[in-house]
N, C-alpha and C positions, 0 to 999 in steps of 0.2 A: 342518652346521647352516645354512650361509649361504643357504638357499632361502627367504628371507623368513620363516623360522620364528622365532617369538618365543622368547627365552631363558626360563629358569626361575629362580625365587628359591630358593636353597639355603641353609638355616640349619644351622650346625654348632655344637652346644653340648656341654659336657662339664664334669665336675668339674675343678677345678684339679689339675694333675699328670697328666692323662690323655693329654696330647700333642696337644691340639687345634690349637695354633698351628703346630706342625710339620706336621700333616696339611694344614692350610689352605695353608701356604706351599708345600709340595711339590706340592699339587694345582694351584695357580696356576702354578708353574714349569713343570709338565708339559703344561698344556693352555692354548692361547692363546684358547680360546673361553670361558674363565672370567675374569670381571672381579670387582673388589672395589669396593664403593662407598666413597668417601672421606667419612668422618663429619664432622659439624659439632661443634665443641666450644667451650665458654666458657673452657677453660684456656689459659694462655699457651704459645706455642711453646717447645720445649726444644731446646737444642743446635742442630743443623743443620736442624731441621724447617722446612719452607717451607709457606706457605699454599697450599692446593690440592693439595699432594702427600701428606703424611701425614694432614693434617686441613684442613678449612676452619675457620679461627679467627675466631670472631664474639664480639660482646659479649652480655651478658645481655639487653639490650633487643631486639637482633636475634633472639636465640634465642626470647624470649617471643613476638615477632611471628610467628615461624615456627610455634610451637606453636598460637597462636590461629588461624592461617590453615590449619592442618591439613597443613603441609608435611612432617611427619615420618612415616615408616613406624613408627618406634619411637624412643623416647628414654629416657634414664635419668640419674639423678644419682649420681655416684660421688665420694665425699669432697668434696662441696660444689661440684664442677664438673659441668656437663651435657654429654652426648654424644648425638647423634642422627643417624639415617640419613635423608637427604633423598629424598623421594618422586620428585621430578622427575629427579634424577640417575639413580636406579635405573631408572625407566621408560625413560629414554634408552638405557641400556645393554641393557635387555631388548629394546627395539625393534631394536637393532643385532644381535640374535640371540645376545647373550652370556648365559651363565648368571652370575648375580650371587651371590657367596658372602658370607655373613654369619657372622663368627666372634663370636658373642655369647652372653650368659647366657640362662637359661631364661625370665626375665621378658621380655627383648627378643624371644625366640623366640615367646612367646605373643602379644605385640603384633603381630608380623609376620604370624602366622597369622590374626589377627583382621582385619588390614588387607588381606591377600592370601591368601584361603583356599586357593588352589592352590599356595602355597609348599610346598616339601618340607623337612621338619624331620628332621634326623639327629642322634642323640645318641650320642656316643662313650662307651663303657664301659671302665673299667680291667679287666684280667683278674681281679683280686682286690683286696680292701682292703689286704692286705699289700703288694702290688705298688704300689698308690697311695701308701701310706705311704713305701715305699722310694724312690719317685720324688720325693716331697716332701722327704724327708730328703736326697736328693742335692743339692737346692738349697742346703742348709746354712744357710739364712737364717732358719729357723723356731725360735722358742722353743717350749717345751712347750705354753704357753698358746695361742700362735698356731696351733700344729699342731692342737690340739684344736678350735679355732674353725674352721679350714679343713676338718677332717674332719666336723664337724657340718654345715657348709654343703654339703659333698660329699654327705652322706646326704640332706639336704633336696633337693638337685638330683636325685639318683637317684630319689627318691620322685616328683619331677615328670616324670620321663622318659616316663611313660605317655602324656603329651600329644604325644609325638613320633611321627612316622610310622615311623621306622626306628631300630633300636638296633644299633650296630656295635661289636664288641669290638676295642679296639686292643691286641692282644697281640703282633701282628707288624705293623710299620709298612707294609710293602709290601702285605700282605694287606688291611689296613684301607683303604689308599688305593684298591686295586682295587675293593673293595666299595663305598666311597663313590662312586667314579666310575661304577660300574655303576648305582647308584641314581639318580645324576644323569642318566644316559642312559636312564632309564626301563626298566631291565631287572632289577628286584629279584626275589629269590626269597623263601623264607619267613624270617620273623624271630621266629617263636614262641619258640624256645629262649632268646633273649636276654632275654625278659621274666622267665624263670625265674632267669636270672643276676642280674637287678636285685634280685629278692627275696633271693637268697643274699648279695649284696654288702651290702644293708641289714642283714641278720641278722648278718653278720660284723662290721659296724661297731658295732652295738649291743653286741656282746660286748666290744668295745674300750672302750666308755664305762663299762661297769658296774664 
């Protein structure tokens, strides 16, 4: 990378329970040319979180000013608190030749694609709806109602995955990592069969709701 070549923006999204955080964590650990942008948030620090490390902690007035000034690539409100990715921070990392990884939802992904059309959007798919439910159940924290809500959101996200450049099935972690890394390095092969899988997953999910 280090030949004055600019880095790329890589967005990874997936339904909850697909293993997105693990994939992002492992990618970062294995490749020192991958950076992650530190988000801005209006929520208070938790535990040992430090300003500038996990997040840039700012107040609502500052966040409003940044939105007005167009300083975010994307931002969203989650449970009354706002989170955003700073454009200047990301540009700095890209200029250093680093690929900047975003682990965000499909709405954030769409905002980034609009702001940076050359960004690469990768959507991780569960191998099956049953497997997704199994993974969510392993968390053991879901009531039946919460579970249903999560699954409905997962279906909605799967239906949005058509906006993404690549669909990668996370059935085997090492294989998924290798695939995401090869896409990042501009060496993709065909992804046609995965659009068929999306249709199957959505169909499987609908049978669960009926």
